[in-house]
N, C-alpha and C positions, 0 to 999 in steps of 0.2 A: 590666419591659418592656424591659430593656436587651438589644439583639441579641447582644452578645458573651457575656453570661451565658447566654442561651438556647442559643447555639451550643455553649458549653462543657458545658452540662448535657446536650445531645444526645450529645456525645462521651463523657461520663461513663457514660451509659446504654449506649453501644456497647461500652465496655470493661468495664462492670460494676464500676466502681471505687466502693466504699462504697454502692452502690445496686444493686438487682437488674438484671442484664443484660437489656435489652429493646430490640430493634430497632424495635418499634412506638413505644415511648416516645421513642426517639432521633429517629425521623422526625418525630414530633409537635413536638418542640422545635426541630429543624432547620428545619421549615417556618415556625415562628414567627419564627426568626431571619432566614430568607430573605425573608419579607414586609417586613422592615425593611432589606433590601438587604445582608445579610452575605454576602460572596463565598464564604467557606469553607463556609457552610451549603449554598450552591448546589452546590459540588463534591461534598460528601457525599451530597446528595440525588440528584445525577446517578448516582453509584455505586450507590445503593440502588435506583434505578429500573431500572438496567441488569440487575441481578441479581434484582430482585423481593424484596429483603430488607426486611422491615418495611413494605412497601407493595406495590402491584400492579406487575408488570413493565410498564413503559411507556417504550418507546424514544424516542417523540416528546417526552415530558416530560424524559427524561434529556438529550436534545440541547438542549432549551431551558435547562435548569439549567446545563449546561456553558457555553453561549453567554453566559448572564447573568453567570456568574463571570468570564468573560474580559472582558466589557464594563465590569464594575464595577472590577476590579482587574487591571491589566496584568501584574504579575508572575505571575499565575496562568495566563497564556496557555499555557505548556508543559503544565501539569497538565490544563487544559481540553482541549487538543489530544489528549492521551493518552486522555481519556474519550471524546471524539468518535470517535477511532479504534476504541475498544471498541464504541461504538454501531454504527459501520459494520460491524464484524465480526459483531455480533449480527444485523444485517440480511442478512448474506451467505447463509445457508441459505434465506432466503425468496425465492420465485420470482414473487411478485405484481409487477405493474407499479409500484405505489406504493412497494413496498419497494426495488426496484431503482433507482427514481428517487431515493429518499431516500438510499440508500447512495452513489449516484454524486454527489449534491449535496455530501454530507459529505466524500467523498474529494477532490473538486475544490477545496473550501475548504482542506483540509489540504495539498494539493499547493501551493497558494499560500503556505503557511507553510513549505514546504521539507521536509516529512516524507517520508523515503524509503519508509516502509511504505505511505503513502498513494499515492505515485508508483507503486509496484509494484501496489497494489490496483486503481487506476484503469487502469493499463496492461493488466492482465489482463482487465478488463471491456471495454476497447476492442478487444483482440485476440480474445477468445472470443465476445463478444456482438455487437460492431459490425463485426468483421473489418477494423478500422481499424489495419492493421499499422504504418503510417507513424507515426502519433502514439503508438502503443503503444511503438514502438522508441525514440522520443524520451524518454518517461517512464522506460522501463527503463534507458536510458543515464544519465539524471540520477541514478537510484537507485544504479546500479552505480558511478558516480563517487564516491558516498558510502560505498562499501564493501559494498553489498548483494550477496551471492553469488547469490541467486535472480534478481536483476535481470540479471546478466550472462548467465545462461541464457536468460531471457526476451528479451533484446536479440538474442541469436544466433538464436533461433528466429524472431523477428519479421523480422529481416533476411533470413533464408532464405526466408520466405514472400513477402517483397517482391521476391526475386530480386537483392538487394543482396549479392552473394557476397563482396566484399572486406570489408564490415563484419561479415558473418556469420562470416568467418574470424577477424577480429580479436576479436570477443566470445567466440567458442568457445574461443580460446586463453586469454582472460582467465579464463573459467570453469574450464578445465582446470588453470590455474596455481593457482587457489584450492583445488582438490581438493574443492570443495563443503563446505568447513569450516562447521560449525554447522548443517548440514541434517540432517533426519531420514534415517537410513541407507537406508530404502526409497526415499525421494524422491531422495536423492543418486544412488542406483544408476539410477533411472529417467532422471534428467537427464543423467547421464554417457552412458547408452546413446543418448539422442537426440543429444547433441553428437558422439559417435563416428560416428553415421550421417551427420550433416551434414558432418563432416570427410572421410568416405569419399566422399560425393557431390562435395565440393569438389575432391578429387583427380582425379575423373573429368572435371571441367570445365576442367582446365588447358590443354587444347588447343582450348578453345572460348571465344568472347567471353562475358564475364560479363554483358553487357547484353542481347544478343539470342540468345545460344547458338550463333551461326554458327561454323563451323570457321574457324580462323585459319591463314593461310599465311605463309610467310617465316620467316626465322631468328629474328627478335626477337619476333614475335607479340604486340606491345604495343598496337597500335591497330587498332580495327575501323572500317572505312570505312562499314559498314552503319548502325550506330547512333551513329557519330561519338563514340566514347568509348574510354578505355583499358580493356583487359580485366582481369579479376580477377588473372591471374597476373603482370600487369605492375605492380601497385600495391604 
């Protein structure tokens, strides 16, 4: 009845070391260990529930197991967060209200842990589903500051949708500088095309106020009296 022995016996069945390889037997022993509070057992059970290996695919149970491992053993926080991110990704194709709500809840929790992947994921939900470009841009910016190339593109597009031309110009330059490194070739080409269109439109705005779009007069053309702000080309 020792949890550490049950846990290791589960691992032995996963690896097939001196015993027949069996995911079902592994899950059975891992469940015994988890009932006695073994954090490692919760991590492995979460993984099995996400993929439906040796047990039924159950995202709700996978989430609970990852959270239990985190609450029992602090050093497992990073691994638990990775598993929760996988749970959120598994919810992504689902379009039901419950699935979207669960995915958003997980991503919001992981954003609090500073995970850039979660910041990008939640930002995309805010931009595409809620049309909340302001908060989406904030999250994209946080992820981009951690070196996420996708986030720089997302921040540029969100700023453009907001009419924040100066910031759109800044983030589009950041994305172009990275050259979309690490992105899928088709996705990189799509993003580059969008950024090029934004930069083209920004060049057309040089003689107009970035705040209200009014034509600017004078030699300096830095300040718009209409919206009482400095224009895009003056920043």
